[in-house]
Structure formats: C-alpha cells, structure tokens
C-alpha positions in Angstrom: 119.0 67.5 106.2 116.4 66.4 108.6 115.1 68.2 112.1 113.9 66.1 115.2 110.7 66.6 116.4 108.8 64.2 118.6 106.3 61.5 118.6 107.9 60.0 115.5 108.2 63.2 113.3 110.9 63.7 111.3 110.5 67.8 109.7 112.5 67.2 106.8 114.2 69.9 105.0 115.5 68.5 101.8 117.9 70.7 99.8 115.9 69.8 96.5 115.9 72.0 93.5 114.3 74.7 93.8 111.1 75.8 91.9 110.9 78.7 89.4 108.5 81.2 89.8 105.3 79.8 89.6 106.4 76.3 88.5 104.0 74.3 91.1 101.1 76.8 90.3 101.1 75.9 87.1 101.7 72.1 87.7 98.3 72.1 90.1 96.4 74.6 88.0 96.6 72.8 85.0 95.5 69.5 86.3 92.4 69.9 88.3 92.6 67.1 90.9 90.7 63.9 90.9 88.7 64.4 87.4 86.7 67.4 89.0 85.6 69.7 86.4 86.4 73.3 86.2 83.1 74.6 86.4 82.2 72.5 89.1 85.0 73.5 91.0 84.7 77.2 90.3 80.9 77.1 91.5 82.1 75.4 94.9 84.7 78.1 95.1 82.3 80.4 95.2 80.4 78.9 97.9 83.5 78.4 100.4 85.9 81.1 99.3 84.5 84.0 98.4 81.7 84.3 101.1 84.1 86.6 103.6 84.7 89.1 100.8 81.2 88.8 99.2 79.5 89.8 102.2 81.3 93.0 102.5 79.2 95.3 100.7 76.7 94.8 103.8 78.6 96.9 106.0 82.3 98.6 104.5 80.3 101.5 102.7 78.1 101.9 105.6 80.8 102.0 108.2 82.9 104.3 106.6 79.8 106.5 106.1 78.0 106.1 109.5 80.4 104.4 111.8 82.4 105.7 114.5 84.7 107.3 112.0 82.2 108.3 109.7 82.5 111.3 107.3 79.5 113.2 105.9 77.7 111.7 103.0 78.7 114.6 100.8 79.5 114.1 96.6 83.5 114.1 97.4 83.0 111.9 100.3 81.2 109.4 98.5 83.0 109.5 95.2 86.1 109.5 97.0 85.2 106.4 99.4 83.9 104.1 96.4 87.1 105.2 94.5 89.1 103.8 97.4 86.7 100.8 97.6 87.3 100.0 93.8 91.3 100.7 94.0 92.0 98.4 97.1 89.8 95.3 95.5 91.9 95.9 92.3 95.0 96.2 93.8 95.1 93.9 97.0 93.0 91.2 95.4 93.3 91.0 92.1 96.7 92.0 91.8 99.0 91.1 95.2 96.8 87.7 95.6 95.6 86.9 92.7 98.5 87.3 90.5 101.4 87.4 92.6 101.1 85.9 95.9 99.0 82.8 95.2 101.9 81.9 92.9 103.7 80.9 96.1 102.1 77.9 96.8 103.4 74.9 98.4 102.2 71.8 96.4 98.8 73.5 95.7 98.5 74.7 99.2 98.7 78.2 100.3 98.5 80.3 103.7 100.6 81.4 106.2 102.0 78.2 107.2 102.4 76.9 103.8 104.3 80.1 103.2 106.6 79.9 106.2 107.4 76.3 105.2 108.9 77.9 101.7 110.9 80.6 102.8 112.5 78.4 105.7 116.2 77.3 103.9 117.6 74.3 104.5 121.2 75.8 104.7 122.6 75.5 108.2 124.1 78.9 107.4 120.8 80.8 107.4 119.7 79.5 110.8 118.9 82.6 112.3 117.2 84.5 109.3 115.1 80.9 108.8 114.3 81.1 112.7 113.3 85.5 112.2 111.2 84.3 109.0 109.8 81.3 110.9 108.3 83.7 114.1 107.2 85.9 111.3 105.1 83.4 109.6 103.7 81.9 113.1 102.2 84.9 114.2 100.9 85.8 110.8 99.2 82.8 111.1 98.0 83.1 114.7 96.4 86.4 113.7 94.4 84.2 111.2 92.9 82.2 114.1 91.5 86.0 115.5 90.0 86.4 112.6 88.6 83.3 112.2 86.3 84.2 115.4 85.2 87.8 114.3 84.4 87.1 110.8 81.4 84.7 111.5 79.8 86.6 114.3 80.1 90.4 112.3 79.0 88.8 109.1 75.6 87.2 110.6 75.2 89.8 112.9 75.2 92.7 109.7 73.0 90.5 108.0 69.9 89.8 110.7 70.4 93.4 111.6 68.9 93.9 108.1 65.4 92.7 109.8 65.5 96.1 112.3 65.4 97.9 108.6 62.5 96.2 108.0 60.8 96.5 111.3 61.9 97.6 114.8 59.6 94.5 116.0 62.7 92.3 115.4 65.4 94.5 117.7 65.3 92.4 120.8 65.5 89.6 118.6 68.8 90.2 117.0 71.1 88.8 119.2 69.4 85.9 119.6 69.0 84.7 116.1 72.6 85.7 115.4 73.6 82.8 117.9 70.8 80.4 117.1 72.2 80.4 113.1 75.9 80.3 114.2 75.6 77.3 116.6 73.8 76.0 112.9 76.7 77.1 110.8 79.0 75.0 113.0 77.2 72.1 113.5 77.1 71.4 109.6 80.7 71.6 109.3 81.2 68.1 109.8 80.1 67.1 106.0 83.0 68.2 104.7 84.0 71.9 102.7 83.3 69.5 99.4 79.1 68.7 100.3 79.0 72.7 102.0 80.6 73.7 98.6 78.1 72.1 96.6 75.3 73.5 98.7 76.2 76.9 99.3 77.7 77.7 95.6 74.2 78.0 93.8 72.9 80.3 97.1 75.9 82.6 96.3 75.8 82.5 92.7 72.0 83.6 93.3 73.6 86.1 96.2 76.4 87.9 93.5 73.3 88.1 90.8 71.1 90.1 93.4 74.3 92.2 94.2 74.9 92.9 90.7 71.1 93.8 90.1 70.7 96.0 92.6 73.8 97.7 92.1 72.9 98.4 88.2 69.2 99.8 89.0 70.6 102.5 91.1 73.7 103.3 88.3 71.1 103.5 85.8 69.3 105.9 87.3 72.9 108.2 88.5 75.2 107.0 86.3 77.5 109.8 87.4 78.7 107.5 90.2 80.7 106.2 88.0 83.5 108.8 88.0 84.7 107.2 90.8 86.6 104.9 88.4 89.0 107.8 88.7 91.6 107.1 91.7 91.9 111.4 91.9 88.4 111.5 93.8 90.3 108.9 96.5 93.3 111.7 97.0 90.7 114.6 97.1 88.8 112.6 99.7 92.0 112.7 101.8 92.9 116.3 100.7 89.1 117.1 102.2 89.5 115.4 105.3 92.7 115.0 106.2 93.5 112.6 109.5 89.9 112.1 109.7 90.2 110.3 106.5 92.9 108.2 107.3 90.6 107.3 110.2 88.3 106.0 107.9 90.6 104.0 105.9 90.2 101.4 108.8 86.5 101.2 107.7 87.5 100.8 103.7 89.8 98.3 104.2 86.2 96.0 105.5 85.8 95.9 102.0 89.1 93.5 100.8 88.9 91.1 104.7 89.0 87.5 102.9 91.9 87.6 100.7 93.9 86.2 103.6 91.4 83.3 103.9 91.0 83.2 100.0 94.9 82.3 100.0 94.8 79.8 103.1 91.3 78.0 101.1 93.8 77.5 97.9 94.5 74.0 98.8 90.8 73.4 99.1 89.9 74.2 95.1 93.0 74.8 93.3 94.1 78.0 91.7 92.4 77.8 88.6 88.6 78.1 89.9 89.6 81.0 92.5 91.0 83.7 89.8 88.4 82.5 87.1 85.5 82.9 89.5 87.0 86.4 90.7 87.5 87.9 87.5 84.7 86.6 85.7 82.0 87.2 88.5 82.3 88.0 91.7 84.6 91.1 91.1 82.1 92.9 88.8 79.2 92.0 91.2 80.8 93.8 94.0 81.9 97.1 92.0 78.6 97.2 91.2 77.0 96.7 94.2 79.6 99.3 95.7 78.7 101.9 93.1 74.9 101.2 93.5 75.3 102.1 97.2 77.1 105.1 96.2 75.0 106.2 93.5 71.5 105.8 96.5 73.7 107.9 98.7 74.3 110.6 96.4 70.5 110.8 96.1 69.5 110.3 99.5 72.4 111.5 102.1 69.7 109.6 105.1 70.1 106.1 103.4 73.9 106.2 104.4 73.0 104.4 107.6 71.9 101.3 105.7 73.0 101.6 102.2 72.6 98.1 101.2 69.5 97.1 102.4 68.3 100.8 101.5 68.8 99.4 97.7 65.8 97.2 98.0 62.3 98.1 97.0 60.3 97.6 100.5 58.3 94.5 99.3 61.8 92.9 98.3 63.2 93.9 101.7 62.4 90.5 104.1 63.6 88.4 101.1 67.2 90.2 101.1 67.3 89.8 104.3 66.6 85.9 104.4 69.0 86.1 101.0 71.6 87.7 103.0 71.6 85.8 106.1 72.3 82.7 104.1 75.4 84.5 102.1 76.9 85.4 105.7 76.2 82.3 106.6 78.4 81.0 103.8 80.8 83.5 104.3 82.1 82.3 107.6 83.1 79.2 105.7 85.9 80.8 103.9 87.9 81.5 107.2 86.4 78.3 108.9 88.0 75.9 106.3 91.0 78.4 106.0 91.9 77.9 110.1 91.1 73.9 109.3 93.8 73.9 106.9 96.7 75.9 108.9 95.8 73.7 111.6 96.6 70.8 109.9 99.8 71.9 108.8 100.9 73.4 112.1 100.5 70.2 113.6 102.8 68.3 110.8 105.0 70.9 111.1 105.4 70.3 114.6 104.0 73.9 115.7 100.7 72.8 117.2 99.8 69.3 119.4 98.3 66.1 117.6 94.8 67.1 117.1 91.6 65.0 115.5 91.5 65.1 112.0 89.3 63.8 109.8 89.3 63.5 106.2 85.9 64.7 104.3 86.3 63.9 101.2 88.1 60.8 99.4 89.4 62.8 96.7 90.4 65.9 97.9 93.2 65.7 100.1 92.9 69.2 101.2 89.2 68.9 102.5 89.3 67.7 106.5 87.4 68.5 109.5 88.7 69.2 112.8 85.8 68.9 115.6 87.8 70.8 118.7 88.9 73.7 116.5 85.4 73.9 115.1 83.8 73.9 118.7 86.3 76.5 120.1 85.4 79.0 117.0 81.6 78.4 118.0 82.0 79.2 121.4 84.2 82.3 120.8 81.8 83.6 118.3 79.3 83.5 120.7 81.0 85.3 123.0 81.4 88.2 120.9 78.2 88.2 119.6 77.4 88.7 123.3 79.9 91.1 124.3 79.7 93.2 121.7 76.0 93.0 120.4 76.0 95.0 117.2 78.0 94.8 113.8 78.8 98.3 114.0 80.8 97.7 117.5 82.5 94.2 116.2 83.7 96.5 113.0 85.8 98.1 115.6 87.9 94.4 116.4 88.0 93.7 112.5 90.5 94.2 110.2 93.6 94.6 113.1 94.4 90.9 112.6 94.4 91.1 108.8 96.0 93.7 108.0 99.0 92.9 109.9 99.0 89.5 108.5 98.7 91.3 105.0 102.3 92.9 106.6 103.6 90.0 106.5 102.5 88.4 103.8 104.2 90.8 101.5 107.6 90.3 103.3 107.3 86.6 103.0 106.4 86.6 99.6 109.2 88.8 98.4 111.8 86.2 100.5 110.3 83.5 98.1 110.5 85.7 95.2 114.0 86.6 95.7 115.5 83.1 97.4 113.2 80.3 95.8 112.4 82.2 92.5 115.5 84.0 91.6 113.6 87.2 90.9 115.8 90.6 90.4 116.6 92.6 93.5 115.1 95.2 91.9 112.1 93.8 90.8 111.4 92.5 94.6 112.4 95.8 96.0 109.8 97.6 93.7 106.7 95.1 93.6 107.4 94.9 97.6 107.3 98.4 98.1 104.4 98.5 96.6 102.1 95.8 98.2 103.8 97.6 101.7 103.1 101.3 101.0 98.9 99.8 100.6 99.0 97.5 103.3 100.8 99.6 105.6 98.6 102.1 105.2 95.7 100.1 106.1 97.5 98.3 108.8 98.3 101.9 110.5 94.7 103.1 110.5 93.3 99.7 111.7 95.6 100.1 114.8 93.5 103.0 115.9 90.9 100.7 116.3 92.8 98.7 119.2 91.5 100.3 122.1 87.8 99.7 120.8 87.9 96.2 120.3 90.8 95.3 117.7 92.5 94.2 121.0 90.9 91.1 120.9 92.5 89.5 117.8 95.8 90.8 118.5 95.2 88.9 122.1 93.5 85.7 119.9 97.2 85.9 118.0 99.4 86.4 120.9 97.7 83.1 122.9 98.0 80.9 119.6 101.6 82.2 119.0 102.8 81.2 122.3 101.3 77.9 122.4 102.7 77.0 118.7 106.4 78.7 119.9 106.4 77.1 123.3 105.2 73.4 121.6 108.2 73.7 118.6 110.7 74.8 121.5 109.4 72.2 124.1 109.3 69.4 121.1 112.9 70.3 120.6 114.2 70.1 124.0 112.5 66.9 124.6 113.9 65.2 121.6 117.4 66.5 123.4 116.2 65.0 126.6 116.0 61.9 125.2 118.9 61.8 122.8 121.2 62.1 126.1 119.7 59.2 127.5 119.8 56.7 124.0 122.4 55.4 122.4 123.4 55.2 118.6 122.4 52.9 116.4 125.6 51.7 115.9 126.4 50.8 119.8 123.0 48.7 119.9 124.2 46.8 116.9 127.2 46.3 118.4 125.9 45.4 121.7 123.4 43.0 120.6 126.2 41.1 118.4 128.4 40.5 121.5 125.5 39.6 123.8 122.3 38.1 121.6 119.5 38.5 123.6 116.6 36.0 123.3 114.5 36.1 119.9 111.1 35.8 119.2 109.0 35.6 116.3 107.5 38.0 114.4 108.1 41.8 113.7 108.8 44.9 115.7 108.1 48.2 114.5 108.9 50.8 116.6 108.2 54.3 115.7 111.7 56.3 116.3 111.8 60.4 116.6 115.6 60.4 115.2 116.6 58.0 112.3 120.4 58.0 113.7 119.3 56.8 117.6 117.7 53.6 119.0 114.2 54.6 119.9 114.1 54.5 123.7 110.8 52.2 123.8 113.3 49.9 122.2 115.5 50.3 125.1 113.3 50.0 127.7 111.5 46.7 125.8 115.3 45.0 126.0 116.2 46.3 129.1 113.0 44.9 131.1 111.6 42.3 129.0 115.1 41.2 127.6 114.0 39.8 124.3 114.0 40.9 121.1 112.0 40.0 117.8 113.5 38.5 114.9 113.1 41.3 112.5 113.2 44.7 114.1 112.1 47.7 111.9 113.3 51.5 113.3 110.7 53.6 111.5 110.7 57.3 111.4 107.7 59.4 109.8 109.8 62.1 107.8 107.5 65.4 107.4 108.6 67.5 104.3 108.7 71.3 103.6 106.3 70.5 100.7 102.8 70.0 100.8 102.7 66.6 99.5 105.6 64.7 99.0 107.4 63.2 95.6 106.4 59.5 95.2 109.9 58.5 94.6 110.7 59.5 98.2 107.9 58.3 99.9 109.8 55.3 101.3 113.4 54.3 102.1 114.6 51.5 103.9 118.7 50.7 104.9 119.5 47.1 106.2 121.3 47.9 109.7 122.4 44.0 110.2 120.6 41.1 108.7 117.3 41.4 111.1 117.7 45.0 112.0 115.8 47.7 109.4 115.9 51.7 109.4 112.7 53.3 106.8 112.2 56.7 106.8 108.6 57.4 105.1 108.1 61.3 104.3 105.0 62.6 103.7 104.2 66.3 103.2 102.5 68.6 105.7 99.2 68.3 104.0 99.0 64.3 104.2 98.0 62.1 106.8 101.0 60.0 108.7 99.2 56.7 108.3 101.2 53.7 109.3 99.0 51.3 107.4 99.9 53.4 103.8 103.5 53.2 104.5 103.6 49.3 105.1 101.5 49.1 101.8 104.2 51.0 100.0 106.7 49.2 101.7 105.1 46.0 100.2 105.7 47.4 96.8 109.5 47.7 97.1 109.7 43.9 97.9 109.9 44.8 102.1 106.6 43.1 103.3 105.2 43.4 106.4 102.7 41.1 107.8 100.5 43.3 110.5 98.7 40.1 111.8 102.6 39.1 113.3 103.7 42.4 114.2 103.5 44.5 117.3 104.1 48.3 117.1 106.2 50.0 120.1 105.6 53.5 121.0 107.1 55.7 123.9 105.0 57.4 126.2 106.4 59.8 128.4 105.4 61.6 131.3 107.2 64.8 131.2 108.7 66.6 134.1 108.9 70.5 134.8 112.4 71.2 136.2 115.0 74.1 136.4 117.3 72.7 133.6 118.2 74.9 131.1 115.6 75.4 128.1 112.4 77.3 128.8 110.8 79.1 131.7 109.0 76.9 134.0 105.7 78.3 133.0 106.4 77.5 129.5 107.3 73.8 130.9 104.0 73.4 132.5 102.3 74.5 129.8 104.3 72.6 127.1 103.3 69.5 129.6 99.6 70.5 129.6 99.8 70.3 125.8 101.3 67.0 125.7 99.2 65.7 128.3 95.9 66.7 125.9 97.1 65.6 122.4 95.7 63.2 120.5 97.2 59.8 121.0 100.0 58.6 118.6 98.0 55.1 118.0 95.0 57.2 116.8 97.0 59.9 115.1 99.2 56.9 113.0 96.2 54.8 112.7 97.9 52.0 114.2 95.9 48.9 115.1 95.3 49.0 118.9 95.2 45.5 119.4 98.9 45.4 117.9 100.4 48.3 120.1 102.3 48.4 123.0 103.4 51.5 124.8 106.4 51.9 127.1 106.7 54.6 129.6 109.4 56.7 130.8 110.0 59.7 133.3 111.8 62.6 131.4 112.8 65.8 133.2 112.5 68.9 131.0 
C-alpha cells in the first residue's frame, strides 16, 4: 500500500515477501559493489568506521581509574576493569553488532532509520504497533545526532591534551589547537568518504599497529595481567567496590562507543570489509593496548592519570601525540558519515525536510555529503570544547545517547528477528534478554551522568525528535488539507470529457502527492489558464521501505485516457529521486518524453497556521518554518529549471 506524503513523495510499504534471516546481508556481502576489492574496502573502512572505537584507549581506562567516579589503581580494580572492557568488546561489538544486528540491513544500509523501516509492517491491523516502533526508532536515531556532536569534541580534545603530558607549556593552547583541528576536519568533508577513507586508512593502519606494539611491550614485562581474561575478575570488581563500582561502569562503556556508528556506516563499505577488519586487526590491537595499560598501572599506579600516553618512552611522546591527534580526527569521521546517512534516510522517508545532499562517489550510492548538517555539527563541536574545556568533563556527557540507542537497537532487532525472519519466540526472547542485560547495565550507569553533562545529548535528541515527528505529522495533515480541495482522477477525466478545454502542443508533467487524486497544480493551471497540454503525465515518486528499489518495480505507467497517463516511479530511501533518471527509465519502456518539449508543473503552498484540529499551534508554526526553509523541489528532484512552472496556493493547517 502507499502512504501519502508531500512534495511528490509517496512512502511505499509494499507487501512483498519478507527476507529470511541474513538474506539481504548475504546478497550485499557476497558481491562487493562496483568491482571494489575486499582489501581496499577494508582499508577504507578501517579509516572511517573504526576511528571512534579505535581511539577509546586514550581515555576509557583513564576515566575508569582517574575520572570523576574513578577507583583506586589496585590489582583487584585494574584486573576487574580490564576484564569488563574485554568482555564488553566481545559481547557488545563482536557478538551483538557484528554477528547479529548487522544482519538486519536494509538493502545494505544500516542504522536506526534503516532498522525502523524494517520493523514497520505494511499491515493496517498493526497501525498502533507500527507507530510505537517508529517512534522508538526515531528517538534512537535522534540520539545519534547528540553523539555526533560529542565524539569529535572529546576525541580531538583528549589527543591534544597529550601535549600536557609532554610539557606543561602547552596547557593554555590545548583548546585553541583543538578548535583549529575541528575546523579542518569538517572542511574536508566535501571531498567525500571514499577519498577521506583512502587517506585515513593507512594512518589508522599505523595507529592500530602502534596500539598493539605499545601494549605488547608492557604485557611482555608483566604477563600476569593476562589473567584478566577470566570474567571472574569482573565480578570481583563489583564485589570490592559495590555501588561505586556500578558508577564506574559508565566509564567502562567508553571502550565500546562507536558500535552504533559502525552499524550506521555499513552502507558506505559493506558488511564483509567491516567484519574482516574488526576480527583480524582492530579487536586484537585494542585488547593488547588495554592490557598493556593495565600492566603499566599495576607496576606504577601513578600512571593511572594518563596510562595511554605513559605507555610510550619519553622520546616517542611527541610523535605519539601527533599520531593520536590524526587518529582522533579520523575517529570523528565515523559519526559524521553516520549522521549524513541517517539524515538522507530520514529525508527520503519523510521525517525531515528536503536538504542539500551531494553525492561524493560515482560508484558508491551510500557516500554523500550534507553541507548544512556538516557546518551545524562543527559549530556544536566547537561550542562543546569551549564549554567543557577538558576531555574528562566531556566524558561526563558522553555515553548517555549511545547507551540509550543501544537499548532501542536491541528492541527493534528483536522485532525484526521475530516478525520478518520468523525466528522462534524462545530464541528471540533469550537473545534479546542477553543483549538487554548488558545494555541496560551500561544505560543505568550512564544515566547517572545526566546532571554533570549527560543532559546535552538528551536535549539535542529531544530537539531532533520534535522536528522529525512535527515534520512527519505536518506533511500528513498538509496532504489531508490538499486532498479536501482536490478531486479524484475519475472526476477530472469525466469533467474534461464533458467540457473539453483548449489543448496546446507538448507534454505537461505534474508531480503528484497522491496517485489517486489530481495534483493541485493541474487544477490551478486549468482553472486560471483554461488550457491543457496534448499529453498530461501525473508523476508520483514513491519511496520504498527498502534501501534500494527493485529494477522491475522502478517505473509503472498506467494510461488513464488517450492523452492522460499516471506514472509511479519507485526508489529506495538511499537513492536520489531524480526525475531525469525516471524519464530515461520511461524511455526504456517505450514511453518517450522529450524534455525540450515538456513543462514540469509544481505546487508551492503558503502554509497558514490555524486552530483547526491537527497539531498544537507551536508545532504548526514549526512545520511552516521548516517548509519555508526546505530545499526547493526543483533542485531536489533535479528538474531543468527553465522548464519548471510553480503554481502557488494558500493552505490552512
């Protein structure tokens, strides 16, 4: 069935056969797109996807031992923390995300929006259930925007603070240097993920090799630290520290931040390169470094203040700070790329207004750049650095959004496994209970950070969630208001048959919101100009609930009369709704359209805020503001500007 949206979109929820577990992943996984080799994709993924989690060793163990809720650097505590970090990486990243959650791809795309589209069933008898699941997914996606603002700030700031370890002379310059680096990071985003990944990949290869080497040197000197592999040490940590130990869990969670961004970035590189890179290189390097830090602290408890930088000999400290700064810049790329992907998915599915989206790769549809979002993230990051001024203070704000998002991901994954993949109920319950037991523990510990900074990502998520729900609801109300003053296609055809208007040469294409009613622009044109073109095409652009539409369903042409045609063109929520491409597809079906002899008619509405039932007045004003600032339909649909006519109308909300 089709759900009406505004501006020429129809959100399609086709009742097609549901995929079996991992079927779509297997498809996208077995054939790397556009002849890219697995090795090159893995290297690029190393540079973009794993930057966030790969730089966690800079501050995760430090905050657990020396942060606001840190514990004493005793043998019991160090071995306990290492055990918790190891098993968190294995259970949360390796098992939950890489083995299970990333099977829930939507045509190769991952992230909360793609997952939300998977759990939204097409059946009308599940409308309330669908609405609840969509709201959960939207709030989960909103949380990632807060994370996308904090991650670059804390990553780069923690790296630059390494200069303080080398010499106190740099203390006054840490914040200014951090800001300069952040400006440079966001300035290069226009180059696209492919070129950035090609540059960053080799740097991150060196970074992870350095992590492993620094850790091995300490482990060889103090091999007893390897005893932390035993999970019993994790339980002993809680026994020794009680409630305070639970508070420290919020800092332990810093070791696994980046899992959600990893899932959201799946559409950029594919599942196989991400899995291969993690198990073959990233996970071993991280564990070696964490255990190396633990071995150092067991020998010298004073090293707990900066265990990562203390791993390096004094002569190598400045080169390590330089490499760390590069790595943290790269770390920010994962969440930035993930934010771009989520935004495009939200726009296509009707949860955000149209925005400028630039395709940065001719071969990879998932690689995009969104200028407005890019600069907004940059301003937020700089504001966070100026407001918190240290990575330890920022760590207090970090984790709330990601842990909440991980809880929602586990819930939505359970719905996908049960309703779409038909897994048995006991298996789904057991697996979800295992995931939630870990996620909820981290979530509860992170919530305690809200008074000291955790409120920031919650505030950002609340703002984004309000915008998403207001836009979606407002578009539905707008479509209802327009349909009230529109007529059905049948009535229109009957009217022009009874009273034939003057026909003029050429083809007129009207973008339709709903394929069952006449576009308002057509009614306005006939009413005021008293003419109709020789051939009229009602074009509806449908957005499928999958990342990419099937080629067989791309274009459907239905003759309504000898000279009036209805065309429904379907594209996935990661694909560009380009009208010229639709016309090329029509030509392949034998329905040729000469653009030089075609006029495109669009409706432009002036929205009036009223007290009619629908939304609160403040939400109507917000919706009208968003609509006025949305990207023009002419550019969004890639229409030739010299062939476009816009007809306005006032609509009361």
